[in-house]
C-alpha positions, 0 to 999 in steps of 0.5 A: 500500500505504501509503495503505491502511495508514493507512486500515486503522488508521482503520477499526480505531479506528472499529470499536472506538469503534463497539462501545463506542458500542453498549454505551453505547446499550444503557445509555441509559434505556428510553423510547427503547429501540426507536430505540436498538436500531435505531441499535445495529443500524446501528452494528453494520452499519457495523462489519461493513462496516469489517471487510470493508473491512479485509480488502482490505488484502493483509496481511489478505486473504492470511489471511482472504479470505472476510471480504471477503464480510462487507462485502457482507452490510451493503449490503442491511440498512442501508436497512431499519434506517435506515427503522425507526430513523426511524419509531421516533424519530418515534413511528410505529406499529411495522410488523407482523412480516410487513411487516418481514420483507419488507424483508429479502428482498433481503438473503436473496437476496443471501446465497443468491447468495454461498453458492458463494463461501463454500463454496470453499477459501481458496486457490480463492477467492484464485485466483478473485478475484486470478488468474483474476478469474472473470467470473461472480463479478464479474458477481454482485458488480456486479449485486447492488451496483447493485441495493443502490445503487438500494434504498438510494436508495429507502430514503433517499427514503422516510425523507426523505418520512416525516420531512417528513410527520411533522416536527410529531412532532419536538419540538425544532429540534435533533432536526430538524437532527440528522435533516437532517444524517444524511440529507444525510451518507447522501445524499453517501455514496450519491452517492460509492458510485454514482460509484465503482461507475459508474467501476469498471463502465466500468473508468475507474479514477482519483483520482475513483473512488478518492475516490468508493469510499472516501467510501462507507466514510469517511462512515459512519465519520464518522457513527459518530463524530458519534453517539458525540459526541452519546451521550457529551456529550448522552446525553439527545439520544437519549431521547424528548423530554419536553413541558415546559409552556414549549413551548406558551407561544406556542400559540394554544389557550387553556384553554377551547379545550383543554377543548372539544377534549378533549370533542370528542376523547373523543366521537370516540374513543367514537363512531368508535373510530379506535383500532381502526386499528393504523396510527393516527398523530397525523397521521390523528387530527388530520385527523379533528378538523380540527386541526394535529398539534401542536395535538392533541399539546398537547391530549393532553399537557396534558389527559391528561399522556400522549403520543399512543400511551399515550393511544390505547393506553388506549382499546385496553386499555379495549376489550379489558377490555370484550370480556373482561367480556362473555366474548367472549374464550373462543375467541380467542387473546391475539394475536387479541384484541390485533389486534382492539383495534388493537395490531399485536403481542402484545409491544406489547399486553403492555407497554401493558397492564402499564404501565396495570394493573401486570399482564399481560393473561393475569393479568387474564383469569385474575383476571376468570374467578375472579370470574365466577359 
């Protein structure tokens, strides 16, 4: 009981710190807004998990037994949020809404399975868990928890592969080390969780099972404090790194090469129109030009004073304007046209267009229609 008390205080303290951290992340300037949004979501999930874990303390459980379910809500959500966060800080295209929703199907199925537990009374639920130890209840828990462990390992692996594949998009060694640290901590967390699960499954309760299961709670706590330190001491760390000229001091590309490759890039964009591919990445475009991603990034940064996605979106917007000018838009929706020119969502299209022309696409179309004879 005493061991659980100090553990509960740690979780309470960390939950409070996590809430403050979410507020701080919301106030960080917009350039890395999407990544910070996913990061805030992950911290929110950690807080919910901590609240659920707190209820295992008998002082809380006897009053709020159903809150133990809160911890279970997070086990199918953290993996997708972490993967989306990785994609965001690597500046990869946002997945379309339908694909994103598919990532949350396991969480939905898990929630449906918990409805019979949610609807019973407090007294009945305590009896089912602590007295009767209802077999089907524990079977559902163990089944879904085992599935969640496998899925979280899968998300961690896919996130690792994504980082390795696009590591040239990370502009600083510090950023790489940060990601590597997070990946390692999460791997240790999953190994501890797996160990606790296996030992519990075989009813082999021991010091190892205690350490393993609590490691899965303590490490997210440690990660939250780690992120809190970075946010408080180095707030610019969570913003998209800029591309100072000093970065390219040792680049083999000289000015003459830059001009030549700029011309090749522009010719490629006009003739092959790769920007129409909504999943176009720096890696894909560099292959078409037979360049390294870092070299292409330098050409775009120094030649156009833009990042990769702003550069590509400029061509997509120009293509949209051409469609409007020849009046091929009359029987199409704005979303349809956005998808046609290479954007993967209407909101992304609106933001990019407004950034380029200081007005929305709808306002631009109305302006064009007024000037047409």
